[in-house]
Structures are given as C-alpha cells and as structure tokens.
TORMAR-240601 format. One record per atom (N, C-alpha, C): atom name; x, y, z; residue number from 1. Coordinates in steps of 0.001 Angstrom, whole numbers. Example, Ala and Ser with C-alpha at 12.3 -4.5 7.8 and 13.67 -1.06 7.14 Angstrom:
// TORMAR-240601
<'N' <13190 -5690 7800> 1>
<'CA' <12300 -4500 7800> 1>
<'C' <13200 -3300 7800> 1>
<'N' <12850 -2250 7080> 2>
<'CA' <13670 -1060 7140> 2>
<'C' <12900 30 7870> 2>
***
This chain:
// TORMAR-240601
<'N' <-14535 -36786 8078> 1>
<'CA' <-14181 -37457 6822> 1>
<'C' <-14781 -39243 6250> 1>
<'N' <-14567 -39971 7499> 2>
<'CA' <-14993 -41309 7315> 2>
<'C' <-16654 -41644 6701> 2>
<'N' <-17451 -40532 7500> 3>
<'CA' <-18757 -40414 7041> 3>
<'C' <-19170 -40594 5242> 3>
<'N' <-17759 -38948 4809> 4>
<'CA' <-17863 -38432 3706> 4>
<'C' <-17675 -39627 3013> 4>
<'N' <-16416 -40489 3221> 5>
<'CA' <-16185 -41471 1774> 5>
<'C' <-16659 -42375 2145> 5>
<'N' <-17698 -42889 3183> 6>
<'CA' <-18954 -43703 3602> 6>
<'C' <-19948 -43546 2528> 6>
<'N' <-20331 -41951 2465> 7>
<'CA' <-21365 -41409 1166> 7>
<'C' <-21248 -41779 -229> 7>
<'N' <-19553 -41671 -566> 8>
<'CA' <-19584 -41608 -1672> 8>
<'C' <-19397 -42861 -2261> 8>
<'N' <-18730 -43896 -1425> 9>
<'CA' <-18799 -45380 -1478> 9>
<'C' <-20228 -45995 -1788> 9>
<'N' <-21080 -45802 -1183> 10>
<'CA' <-22494 -46288 -1604> 10>
<'C' <-22844 -45415 -2750> 10>
<'N' <-22715 -44251 -3236> 11>
<'CA' <-23457 -43927 -4270> 11>
<'C' <-22725 -44579 -5674> 11>
<'N' <-21258 -44557 -5903> 12>
<'CA' <-20747 -45355 -6350> 12>
<'C' <-21398 -47240 -6398> 12>
<'N' <-21575 -47504 -5614> 13>
<'CA' <-21873 -48742 -5179> 13>
<'C' <-23336 -49445 -5701> 13>
<'N' <-23872 -47991 -5208> 14>
<'CA' <-25277 -48165 -5864> 14>
<'C' <-25964 -48914 -6692> 14>
<'N' <-25548 -48910 -8176> 15>
<'CA' <-26095 -49485 -9323> 15>
<'C' <-25832 -51151 -9255> 15>
<'N' <-24737 -51155 -8665> 16>
<'CA' <-24207 -52576 -8081> 16>
<'C' <-24960 -53806 -7303> 16>
<'N' <-25323 -53106 -6469> 17>
<'CA' <-26115 -53079 -5470> 17>
<'C' <-27358 -53695 -5491> 17>
<'N' <-28300 -52771 -6704> 18>
<'CA' <-29377 -52872 -7035> 18>
<'C' <-29728 -53808 -7862> 18>
<'N' <-28683 -53910 -8753> 19>
<'CA' <-29177 -54861 -9769> 19>
<'C' <-27890 -56567 -9315> 19>
<'N' <-27710 -56554 -8447> 20>
<'CA' <-27658 -57745 -7625> 20>
<'C' <-28488 -57861 -6895> 20>
<'N' <-29694 -56948 -6068> 21>
<'CA' <-30037 -56826 -5135> 21>
<'C' <-30078 -57102 -3857> 21>
<'N' <-29035 -56436 -3589> 22>
<'CA' <-28475 -56400 -2291> 22>
<'C' <-28856 -55013 -1595> 22>
<'N' <-29052 -53996 -1782> 23>
<'CA' <-29691 -53142 -1105> 23>
<'C' <-30645 -53293 -501> 23>
<'N' <-30973 -52665 533> 24>
<'CA' <-32513 -53209 1522> 24>
<'C' <-33319 -52741 1133> 24>
<'N' <-34050 -52529 97> 25>
<'CA' <-35017 -51317 -376> 25>
<'C' <-36721 -51810 424> 25>
<'N' <-36702 -53046 655> 26>
<'CA' <-37797 -53311 1495> 26>
<'C' <-38262 -53110 2620> 26>
<'N' <-36808 -53091 3148> 27>
<'CA' <-36038 -52288 4742> 27>
<'C' <-36899 -50791 5227> 27>
<'N' <-36096 -50328 3900> 28>
<'CA' <-36280 -49020 3946> 28>
<'C' <-37794 -48514 3616> 28>
<'N' <-38319 -49585 2803> 29>
<'CA' <-39821 -49001 2397> 29>
<'C' <-40648 -49144 3689> 29>
<'N' <-40300 -50802 4524> 30>
<'CA' <-40998 -50807 6066> 30>
<'C' <-41191 -49855 6845> 30>
<'N' <-39637 -48783 7256> 31>
<'CA' <-39936 -48110 7914> 31>
<'C' <-40369 -46705 7633> 31>
<'N' <-40033 -46258 5867> 32>
<'CA' <-41276 -45223 5588> 32>
<'C' <-42789 -45378 5736> 32>
<'N' <-43250 -47067 5843> 33>
<'CA' <-44441 -46850 6040> 33>
<'C' <-45091 -46862 7242> 33>
<'N' <-43890 -47150 8076> 34>
<'CA' <-44292 -46916 9377> 34>
<'C' <-44651 -45482 10108> 34>
<'N' <-43917 -44890 8904> 35>
<'CA' <-44021 -43326 9458> 35>
<'C' <-45158 -42499 8754> 35>
<'N' <-45031 -42806 7721> 36>
<'CA' <-46120 -42226 6660> 36>
<'C' <-46726 -42915 5432> 36>
<'N' <-47670 -43438 5674> 37>
<'CA' <-48026 -44696 4457> 37>
<'C' <-47631 -44182 3018> 37>
<'N' <-48488 -42995 2631> 38>
<'CA' <-48303 -42285 1144> 38>
<'C' <-47140 -42158 765> 38>
<'N' <-46377 -41590 2501> 39>
<'CA' <-44595 -41735 1755> 39>
<'C' <-43758 -43155 1812> 39>
<'N' <-44311 -43830 1844> 40>
<'CA' <-43414 -45611 2147> 40>
<'C' <-43853 -46096 521> 40>
<'N' <-45358 -45675 120> 41>
<'CA' <-45979 -45860 -1173> 41>
<'C' <-45443 -45034 -2581> 41>
<'N' <-45023 -44011 -1844> 42>
<'CA' <-44455 -43667 -3107> 42>
<'C' <-42721 -43501 -2897> 42>
<'N' <-42174 -43992 -2585> 43>
<'CA' <-40661 -44718 -2492> 43>
<'C' <-40622 -46101 -2635> 43>
<'N' <-41942 -46311 -2705> 44>
<'CA' <-41832 -48086 -2942> 44>
<'C' <-41786 -47835 -4766> 44>
<'N' <-42919 -47174 -5005> 45>
<'CA' <-42747 -46401 -6683> 45>
<'C' <-41558 -46230 -7438> 45>
<'N' <-40796 -45642 -6568> 46>
<'CA' <-39316 -44812 -7054> 46>
<'C' <-38440 -46199 -7094> 46>
<'N' <-38508 -47119 -6425> 47>
<'CA' <-37764 -48282 -6106> 47>
<'C' <-38341 -49106 -7671> 47>
<'N' <-39336 -49862 -7798> 48>
<'CA' <-40049 -49863 -8705> 48>
<'C' <-39570 -49408 -9713> 48>
<'N' <-39565 -48287 -10069> 49>
<'CA' <-39082 -47563 -11242> 49>
<'C' <-37931 -47834 -11500> 49>
<'N' <-36862 -47567 -10538> 50>
<'CA' <-35352 -47878 -10563> 50>
<'C' <-35411 -49496 -10871> 50>
<'N' <-35919 -50225 -11089> 51>
<'CA' <-35231 -51677 -11205> 51>
<'C' <-35864 -51631 -13184> 51>
<'N' <-37056 -51045 -13015> 52>
<'CA' <-37061 -51316 -14668> 52>
<'C' <-36530 -50526 -15291> 52>
<'N' <-35576 -49434 -14821> 53>
<'CA' <-34681 -48626 -15528> 53>
<'C' <-33335 -49002 -15840> 53>
<'N' <-33152 -49961 -14389> 54>
<'CA' <-32027 -50513 -14513> 54>
<'C' <-31745 -51623 -15582> 54>
<'N' <-33315 -52059 -15030> 55>
<'CA' <-33111 -53743 -16136> 55>
<'C' <-33086 -53389 -17946> 55>
<'N' <-33366 -52434 -18564> 56>
<'CA' <-33081 -51486 -19433> 56>
<'C' <-31654 -51165 -19935> 56>
<'N' <-31305 -50636 -19254> 57>
<'CA' <-29862 -50502 -19065> 57>
<'C' <-29377 -51302 -19078> 57>
<'N' <-28946 -52293 -18382> 58>
<'CA' <-28084 -53298 -18527> 58>
<'C' <-28558 -54169 -19796> 58>
<'N' <-28843 -53480 -20690> 59>
<'CA' <-29144 -54330 -22541> 59>
<'C' <-28167 -53732 -23231> 59>
<'N' <-27496 -52184 -22762> 60>
<'CA' <-26190 -51703 -23010> 60>
<'C' <-25577 -51085 -21673> 60>
<'N' <-25249 -52401 -21051> 61>
<'CA' <-24148 -51721 -20234> 61>
<'C' <-23571 -50394 -19969> 61>
<'N' <-22796 -51081 -21312> 62>
<'CA' <-21086 -50036 -21239> 62>
<'C' <-20934 -48566 -21670> 62>
<'N' <-21825 -48375 -22687> 63>
<'CA' <-22160 -47363 -23661> 63>
<'C' <-23361 -46373 -23480> 63>
<'N' <-24970 -47542 -22715> 64>
<'CA' <-25868 -46764 -22087> 64>
<'C' <-26758 -46609 -23978> 64>
<'N' <-27815 -46022 -23683> 65>
<'CA' <-28824 -45747 -24905> 65>
<'C' <-28606 -44394 -25479> 65>
<'N' <-27847 -43331 -25228> 66>
<'CA' <-27664 -42200 -25523> 66>
<'C' <-29287 -41706 -25373> 66>
<'N' <-29200 -40451 -25649> 67>
<'CA' <-30159 -39741 -25673> 67>
<'C' <-31124 -39716 -26242> 67>
<'N' <-32305 -38840 -26233> 68>
<'CA' <-33687 -39113 -27072> 68>
<'C' <-34397 -39805 -26171> 68>
<'N' <-34303 -40116 -25305> 69>
<'CA' <-35214 -41372 -24531> 69>
<'C' <-35421 -42587 -24768> 69>
<'N' <-34344 -42545 -25477> 70>
<'CA' <-34188 -44166 -25606> 70>
<'C' <-33732 -45091 -24170> 70>
<'N' <-33173 -44324 -23412> 71>
<'CA' <-32913 -45307 -21985> 71>
<'C' <-34288 -45436 -21748> 71>
<'N' <-35276 -45093 -21651> 72>
<'CA' <-36969 -44923 -20964> 72>
<'C' <-37608 -46172 -21102> 72>
<'N' <-38445 -46599 -20715> 73>
<'CA' <-39585 -48098 -20596> 73>
<'C' <-40490 -47487 -21400> 73>
<'N' <-41100 -48153 -22292> 74>
<'CA' <-42260 -48420 -23531> 74>
<'C' <-43085 -49072 -23393> 74>
<'N' <-44544 -48607 -23060> 75>
<'CA' <-45267 -50062 -23090> 75>
<'C' <-46589 -49559 -24444> 75>
<'N' <-46828 -50941 -24752> 76>
<'CA' <-48194 -50257 -25978> 76>
<'C' <-49337 -50359 -25452> 76>
<'N' <-49682 -49721 -25972> 77>
<'CA' <-51339 -49493 -25891> 77>
<'C' <-52542 -49776 -26791> 77>
<'N' <-53687 -49807 -26316> 78>
<'CA' <-54624 -50555 -27467> 78>
<'C' <-54168 -49396 -28631> 78>
<'N' <-54413 -49875 -30040> 79>
<'CA' <-54433 -49638 -31310> 79>
<'C' <-52617 -49441 -31554> 79>
<'N' <-51544 -50168 -31234> 80>
<'CA' <-50503 -50183 -31318> 80>
<'C' <-49483 -48823 -30868> 80>
<'N' <-50027 -48044 -30214> 81>
<'CA' <-49674 -47081 -29725> 81>
<'C' <-48752 -47056 -28350> 81>
<'N' <-47715 -46331 -28580> 82>
<'CA' <-46689 -46539 -27821> 82>
<'C' <-46591 -45229 -26453> 82>
<'N' <-46460 -45891 -25701> 83>
<'CA' <-46152 -44628 -24486> 83>
<'C' <-45393 -44963 -23707> 83>
<'N' <-44598 -43849 -23163> 84>
<'CA' <-43834 -43626 -22292> 84>
<'C' <-44357 -44005 -20493> 84>
<'N' <-43760 -45110 -19883> 85>
<'CA' <-43823 -45632 -18810> 85>
<'C' <-42909 -45898 -18003> 85>
<'N' <-42034 -44973 -17650> 86>
<'CA' <-40869 -44548 -17089> 86>
<'C' <-41661 -43239 -16556> 86>
<'N' <-40550 -43437 -14728> 87>
<'CA' <-40229 -41912 -14117> 87>
<'C' <-39026 -42213 -13863> 87>
<'N' <-38293 -41233 -14470> 88>
<'CA' <-36548 -41186 -13903> 88>
<'C' <-36608 -40089 -12879> 88>
<'N' <-36334 -40338 -11793> 89>
<'CA' <-36106 -39232 -10567> 89>
<'C' <-34581 -39464 -10486> 89>
<'N' <-33786 -40241 -10251> 90>
<'CA' <-32719 -40579 -9996> 90>
<'C' <-31665 -39373 -11199> 90>
<'N' <-30484 -39139 -10478> 91>
<'CA' <-29487 -38796 -11562> 91>
<'C' <-28824 -39982 -12031> 91>
<'N' <-28749 -40817 -10887> 92>
<'CA' <-27914 -41881 -11398> 92>
<'C' <-28811 -42856 -12725> 92>
<'N' <-29722 -43364 -12551> 93>
<'CA' <-30837 -43890 -13667> 93>
<'C' <-30686 -43308 -14586> 93>
<'N' <-30341 -41591 -14804> 94>
<'CA' <-30458 -41170 -16017> 94>
<'C' <-28819 -41128 -16781> 94>
<'N' <-27987 -41520 -15938> 95>
<'CA' <-26702 -41302 -16398> 95>
<'C' <-26420 -42973 -16782> 95>
<'N' <-26817 -43542 -16012> 96>
<'CA' <-26496 -44762 -16507> 96>
<'C' <-27262 -45486 -17596> 96>
<'N' <-28719 -45000 -17615> 97>
<'CA' <-29497 -45654 -18814> 97>
<'C' <-29206 -44362 -20282> 97>
<'N' <-28606 -43810 -20141> 98>
<'CA' <-27639 -42667 -21110> 98>
<'C' <-26479 -42868 -21886> 98>
<'N' <-25270 -43139 -21094> 99>
<'CA' <-24469 -43107 -21398> 99>
<'C' <-23776 -44108 -20401> 99>
<'N' <-24237 -45547 -20304> 100>
<'CA' <-23912 -46198 -19436> 100>
<'C' <-22608 -46376 -18355> 100>
<'N' <-21970 -47714 -18160> 101>
<'CA' <-21133 -47299 -16605> 101>
<'C' <-20509 -46531 -17188> 101>
<'N' <-19551 -46440 -18395> 102>
<'CA' <-19093 -45340 -18672> 102>
<'C' <-18805 -44402 -18214> 102>
<'N' <-20075 -43641 -18401> 103>
<'CA' <-20919 -42364 -18594> 103>
<'C' <-21260 -42087 -16914> 103>
<'N' <-21525 -43126 -16276> 104>
<'CA' <-22044 -43588 -14774> 104>
<'C' <-20750 -43093 -13953> 104>
<'N' <-19384 -44083 -14332> 105>
<'CA' <-18386 -43581 -13792> 105>
<'C' <-17633 -41864 -14033> 105>
<'N' <-17504 -42044 -14819> 106>
<'CA' <-16872 -40491 -15595> 106>
<'C' <-17686 -39524 -14781> 106>
<'N' <-18945 -39344 -14893> 107>
<'CA' <-19513 -38388 -14151> 107>
<'C' <-19528 -38114 -12621> 107>
<'N' <-20409 -39142 -11971> 108>
<'CA' <-20120 -39664 -10306> 108>
<'C' <-18703 -39795 -10031> 108>
<'N' <-17791 -40517 -10449> 109>
<'CA' <-16189 -40621 -10301> 109>
<'C' <-15605 -39412 -10140> 109>
<'N' <-15819 -38432 -11114> 110>
<'CA' <-15332 -37412 -11386> 110>
<'C' <-15727 -36391 -10159> 110>
<'N' <-17193 -36376 -9569> 111>
<'CA' <-17228 -35665 -8446> 111>
<'C' <-16824 -36342 -6925> 111>
<'N' <-16532 -37632 -7012> 112>
<'CA' <-16567 -38455 -5837> 112>
<'C' <-14713 -38392 -5622> 112>
<'N' <-13751 -38284 -6734> 113>
<'CA' <-12860 -38295 -6305> 113>
<'C' <-12260 -37330 -5199> 113>
<'N' <-12886 -35842 -5270> 114>
<'CA' <-12667 -34761 -4466> 114>
<'C' <-12543 -35582 -3102> 114>
<'N' <-13533 -36379 -2859> 115>
<'CA' <-13915 -36508 -1318> 115>
<'C' <-12434 -37348 -1219> 115>
<'N' <-12259 -38094 -2097> 116>
<'CA' <-11444 -39414 -1992> 116>
<'C' <-9771 -38273 -1491> 116>
<'N' <-9880 -37347 -2679> 117>
<'CA' <-8379 -36717 -2481> 117>
<'C' <-8216 -35842 -670> 117>
<'N' <-9392 -35597 -590> 118>
<'CA' <-9537 -34791 310> 118>
<'C' <-9466 -36100 1807> 118>
<'N' <-9724 -36831 1870> 119>
<'CA' <-9282 -38050 2907> 119>
<'C' <-7766 -37978 2637> 119>
<'N' <-7312 -38233 1941> 120>
<'CA' <-5686 -38432 1797> 120>
<'C' <-4980 -37033 2205> 120>
<'N' <-5448 -35874 1891> 121>
<'CA' <-4628 -34479 2492> 121>
<'C' <-5012 -34219 4140> 121>
<'N' <-5847 -34793 4234> 122>
<'CA' <-6740 -34729 5754> 122>
<'C' <-5281 -34807 6324> 122>
<'N' <-4573 -35748 6777> 123>
<'CA' <-3632 -36196 7365> 123>
<'C' <-2599 -34795 7843> 123>
<'N' <-2317 -34232 6255> 124>
<'CA' <-1505 -33304 6033> 124>
<'C' <-1775 -32063 6452> 124>
<'N' <-2918 -31850 6682> 125>
<'CA' <-3379 -30167 7225> 125>
<'C' <-2680 -29584 7991> 125>
<'N' <-2338 -28103 7494> 126>
<'CA' <-938 -27830 8839> 126>
<'C' <-2022 -27491 9576> 126>
<'N' <-3013 -27368 10000> 127>
<'CA' <-3749 -26328 11241> 127>
<'C' <-4992 -27509 11471> 127>
<'N' <-5486 -27215 12775> 128>
<'CA' <-6933 -27950 13116> 128>
<'C' <-7777 -27426 12617> 128>
<'N' <-7928 -26072 11986> 129>
<'CA' <-8752 -25063 11251> 129>
<'C' <-8922 -25383 9861> 129>
<'N' <-7750 -25980 9239> 130>
<'CA' <-8059 -26499 7602> 130>
<'C' <-8521 -27618 8206> 130>
<'N' <-8059 -28643 8849> 131>
<'CA' <-8701 -29900 8772> 131>
<'C' <-10431 -29843 9035> 131>
<'N' <-10886 -28588 9852> 132>
<'CA' <-12046 -29453 9813> 132>
<'C' <-12648 -28380 9012> 132>
<'N' <-11976 -27791 8252> 133>
<'CA' <-12985 -26770 6977> 133>
<'C' <-13133 -27858 5958> 133>
<'N' <-11838 -28741 5630> 134>
<'CA' <-11640 -30103 4840> 134>
<'C' <-12739 -30575 4871> 134>
<'N' <-12854 -31175 6121> 135>
<'CA' <-13724 -32373 6127> 135>
<'C' <-15166 -32039 5940> 135>
<'N' <-15324 -30691 6123> 136>
<'CA' <-16887 -30076 6141> 136>
<'C' <-17141 -30020 5076> 136>
<'N' <-16133 -29301 4007> 137>
<'CA' <-16562 -29287 2942> 137>
<'C' <-16712 -30604 1772> 137>
<'N' <-16043 -32156 2173> 138>
<'CA' <-15458 -33373 1977> 138>
<'C' <-17203 -33532 1953> 138>
<'N' <-17689 -33675 3468> 139>
<'CA' <-18940 -33952 4078> 139>
<'C' <-20121 -33262 2849> 139>
<'N' <-20112 -31675 2905> 140>
<'CA' <-20932 -31282 1984> 140>
<'C' <-21159 -31802 604> 140>
<'N' <-19557 -32439 2> 141>
<'CA' <-19764 -32895 -1148> 141>
<'C' <-20496 -34453 -1165> 141>
<'N' <-20505 -34978 -102> 142>
<'CA' <-20864 -36090 -310> 142>
<'C' <-22219 -36447 207> 142>
<'N' <-22550 -35361 330> 143>
<'CA' <-24356 -35257 818> 143>
<'C' <-24777 -35153 -436> 143>
<'N' <-24280 -33862 -1160> 144>
<'CA' <-24564 -33672 -2485> 144>
<'C' <-24773 -35093 -3559> 144>
<'N' <-23309 -35490 -3467> 145>
<'CA' <-23584 -37332 -4119> 145>
<'C' <-24747 -37930 -3851> 145>
<'N' <-24773 -37832 -2737> 146>
<'CA' <-25310 -39093 -2522> 146>
<'C' <-26775 -38570 -2558> 146>
<'N' <-27210 -37275 -2571> 147>
<'CA' <-28858 -37014 -3028> 147>
<'C' <-28601 -37037 -4410> 147>
<'N' <-28160 -37757 -5330> 148>
<'CA' <-28030 -37688 -6726> 148>
<'C' <-28979 -39051 -7189> 148>
<'N' <-29030 -40172 -5288> 149>
<'CA' <-30003 -41056 -5950> 149>
<'C' <-31090 -40936 -5995> 149>
<'N' <-31948 -40510 -5234> 150>
<'CA' <-32892 -40241 -5198> 150>
<'C' <-33473 -39000 -6335> 150>
<'N' <-32682 -37866 -6312> 151>
<'CA' <-33245 -36548 -7294> 151>
<'C' <-32063 -36428 -8020> 151>
<'N' <-32370 -35937 -9533> 152>
<'CA' <-31382 -35205 -10404> 152>
<'C' <-31359 -34102 -10171> 152>
<'N' <-30813 -34018 -9431> 153>
<'CA' <-30392 -32540 -8533> 153>
<'C' <-29170 -31891 -9018> 153>
<'N' <-28329 -32458 -9856> 154>
<'CA' <-27030 -32304 -10514> 154>
<'C' <-26612 -30553 -10416> 154>
<'N' <-26475 -29852 -10001> 155>
<'CA' <-26436 -28318 -10580> 155>
<'C' <-24870 -27670 -10453> 155>
<'N' <-24240 -26559 -11442> 156>
<'CA' <-23429 -25839 -11234> 156>
<'C' <-22687 -25685 -9906> 156>
<'N' <-23752 -25309 -8774> 157>
<'CA' <-23337 -25572 -7771> 157>
<'C' <-22358 -26546 -6987> 157>
<'N' <-22815 -28014 -7463> 158>
<'CA' <-22277 -28850 -7439> 158>
<'C' <-20985 -29461 -7443> 158>
<'N' <-21018 -28905 -8658> 159>
<'CA' <-19363 -28720 -9654> 159>
<'C' <-18651 -27980 -8569> 159>
<'N' <-18604 -26789 -8403> 160>
<'CA' <-18052 -25473 -7996> 160>
<'C' <-17402 -25807 -6300> 160>
<'N' <-18437 -26927 -5433> 161>
<'CA' <-17834 -27467 -4433> 161>
<'C' <-17127 -28506 -4676> 161>
<'N' <-16817 -29521 -5518> 162>
<'CA' <-15829 -30291 -5734> 162>
<'C' <-14918 -29670 -6390> 162>
<'N' <-14989 -29188 -7089> 163>
<'CA' <-13573 -28276 -8025> 163>
<'C' <-12987 -27840 -6657> 163>
<'N' <-13748 -27127 -5864> 164>
<'CA' <-13176 -26114 -4373> 164>
<'C' <-12504 -27320 -3639> 164>
<'N' <-12909 -28423 -3312> 165>
<'CA' <-12570 -28900 -2565> 165>
<'C' <-11225 -29819 -3087> 165>
<'N' <-11425 -30330 -4108> 166>
<'CA' <-10463 -30676 -4997> 166>
<'C' <-8937 -29824 -5261> 166>
<'N' <-9272 -28627 -5191> 167>
<'CA' <-8257 -27974 -5807> 167>
<'C' <-7339 -27859 -3914> 167>
<'N' <-7942 -27569 -3167> 168>
<'CA' <-7465 -27431 -2033> 168>
<'C' <-6622 -29054 -1296> 168>
<'N' <-7541 -30294 -1406> 169>
<'CA' <-6992 -31067 -1223> 169>
<'C' <-5403 -31367 -2383> 169>
<'N' <-5366 -31042 -3435> 170>
<'CA' <-4514 -31009 -3904> 170>
<'C' <-3472 -30277 -3409> 170>
<'N' <-3537 -28748 -3553> 171>
<'CA' <-2616 -27693 -2800> 171>
<'C' <-1678 -27988 -1428> 171>
<'N' <-2721 -28468 -446> 172>
<'CA' <-2317 -29808 1003> 172>
<'C' <-1150 -30441 353> 172>
<'N' <-1169 -31339 -528> 173>
<'CA' <-746 -32409 -881> 173>
<'C' <254 -32129 -1464> 173>
<'N' <529 -31136 -2329> 174>
<'CA' <1329 -30802 -3212> 174>
<'C' <3119 -29782 -1649> 174>
<'N' <1993 -29341 -927> 175>
<'CA' <2577 -28479 -149> 175>
<'C' <2970 -29697 1043> 175>
<'N' <2936 -30866 1070> 176>
<'CA' <3509 -31632 1957> 176>
<'C' <4305 -32541 902> 176>
<'N' <4099 -32953 -30> 177>
<'CA' <5380 -33178 -900> 177>
<'C' <6895 -32412 -1305> 177>
<'N' <6151 -31210 -1262> 178>
<'CA' <7476 -29900 -1190> 178>
<'C' <7984 -29591 -47> 178>
<'N' <7774 -30186 1387> 179>
<'CA' <8090 -30023 2771> 179>
<'C' <9541 -30639 2375> 179>
<'N' <10248 -30315 2808> 180>
<'CA' <11966 -31051 3211> 180>
<'C' <11998 -30699 4508> 180>
<'N' <12086 -31970 5056> 181>
<'CA' <12731 -32082 6287> 181>
<'C' <13671 -31501 7171> 181>
<'N' <13905 -30860 8444> 182>
<'CA' <14893 -29759 8511> 182>
<'C' <15745 -31159 9516> 182>
<'N' <16733 -30758 9492> 183>
<'CA' <17540 -31411 10323> 183>
<'C' <18143 -30742 11590> 183>
<'N' <17833 -31353 13010> 184>
<'CA' <18075 -30420 14563> 184>
<'C' <19745 -30045 14550> 184>
<'N' <19956 -28618 14678> 185>
<'CA' <20441 -28299 15025> 185>
<'C' <21558 -29213 16107> 185>
<'N' <21189 -29489 17027> 186>
<'CA' <21858 -30240 17920> 186>
<'C' <22411 -31713 17212> 186>
<'N' <22011 -32260 16004> 187>
<'CA' <22413 -33116 14968> 187>
<'C' <23865 -32907 14838> 187>
<'N' <23105 -31878 13852> 188>
<'CA' <24393 -31116 12790> 188>
<'C' <25485 -30706 14053> 188>
<'N' <25531 -30376 14605> 189>
<'CA' <26878 -29452 15903> 189>
<'C' <27412 -31271 16294> 189>
<'N' <26637 -32195 16315> 190>
<'CA' <27120 -33107 17060> 190>
<'C' <28034 -33953 15870> 190>
<'N' <27822 -33539 14637> 191>
<'CA' <28149 -34161 13305> 191>
<'C' <29796 -33231 13497> 191>
<'N' <29424 -32210 13615> 192>
<'CA' <30603 -31138 13368> 192>
<'C' <31735 -31454 14286> 192>
<'N' <31428 -31622 15420> 193>
<'CA' <32123 -32135 16578> 193>
<'C' <32867 -33285 16286> 193>
<'N' <32326 -34059 15840> 194>
<'CA' <33060 -35730 15577> 194>
<'C' <33787 -35719 14638> 194>
<'N' <33889 -34777 13524> 195>
<'CA' <34737 -34517 12228> 195>
<'C' <35472 -34003 12456> 195>
<'N' <35562 -32503 13550> 196>
<'CA' <36861 -32451 14137> 196>
<'C' <37699 -33511 14670> 196>
<'N' <36469 -33866 15921> 197>
<'CA' <37851 -34504 16271> 197>
<'C' <38691 -36029 16076> 197>
<'N' <37908 -36146 15140> 198>
<'CA' <38684 -37232 14131> 198>
<'C' <39943 -37125 13412> 198>
<'N' <41227 -37582 13652> 199>
<'CA' <42450 -37494 13405> 199>
<'C' <42246 -38262 11746> 199>
<'N' <43371 -36382 10995> 200>
<'CA' <43502 -36830 9818> 200>
<'C' <44873 -38016 9854> 200>
<'N' <44289 -38660 8677> 201>
<'CA' <45029 -39713 8166> 201>
<'C' <46604 -39170 7739> 201>
<'N' <47585 -39674 8263> 202>
<'CA' <48773 -39383 8110> 202>
<'C' <49228 -39647 5988> 202>
<'N' <49433 -38540 5690> 203>
<'CA' <49965 -38492 3868> 203>
<'C' <51176 -39491 4130> 203>
***
C-alpha cells in the first residue's frame, strides 16, 4: 500500500516538480541512453515537449486554454503560415493545458482519492484476504495513474477500477464505524456482583 500511495503522490506532484525543475529528467535520460541510445533520445524529446507545453499551460494556469488545440504550441513558418509544433504524449499535459490546475486536480484527484481511501481502510480489513485484495487493487489503480504521465491511456477500465476500489474502501470504513464495541461477559458479571453486594441506603 505504501508503494501505491507513493506512486499517486508522484503523479499528483509531477507538474509542480517539472515546473520547479526538481524532477530528475537528466538522470533518467542518461540511464535510458546507457540501455538504448535511441530510446534515450526519444525520452529526451518527450521531456522537451513537456517543458514547452508546461510553459504554455503556465500562461493560464488556473482554468487552462480550453479545447480546439489552443493548449498546443505553434510556430510561424515561411509565408506567415502557422504549424503545430507540439507533441502531447502524456495525459497530464493535455488535461493541464486544456483545463488548468482545476481540471488536473479534478481528474487526477478523483482517481487518486480511491487509493488514499484504500490506505485508510486497510487497517480495518476483516481478514488477511481482504487486505491482500485491497492492496493489490490499489496498486493496479496507482500504476494506471502513474502511466498517465508518459501516456494518454485514460480509459473506462481505469475509472471502473478506481470506482471499485473506492466503493470497497468506503464499505470497509462504514463497517468499522458501525461496529459497536462488545463488553466482556466477565466484566459484566463483575459489575452485577458489585451492585448486589452494595448495601442499599436506609430510607
């Protein structure tokens, strides 16, 4: 569950980390180049495009540019003709550019809250099997969320998994709230004996 929570936190903080130039893009590119130079170059191109799109999104950071390609970066070619010079691979760049920070938190936050609620419900799981299933589903949802950073792969299946996880977590939390503590029979018997042994006050 800690891994799932960490994945979700990285996804939520990723735009902030990129805008502050804290995310280790150079180190990741160097590792990729050491494995395959072509893949490292492709990853560097993605990071460069993200930086350009993030700079464009920062001009309207709250609610974004809206649809119809206004969030994309254009260049003026010879003859005054404009051309689209941006490549939007990650879902977060599309959402942040089109709908701003409000839209990003609405979409990614709605997906992430299911993992956070599952982390809260884990300690109230009634059996080891329930805790394993809850943790496994939370990790699957978290991997789907972290995959939205390099890819625009948001599908109804992701929403279905997040909804199932949130529903199960809320049911476990509701059961824990409704569960009344049962008094020990020995304690109840001791209280009754004490009442019988106490002499009644004279009237």
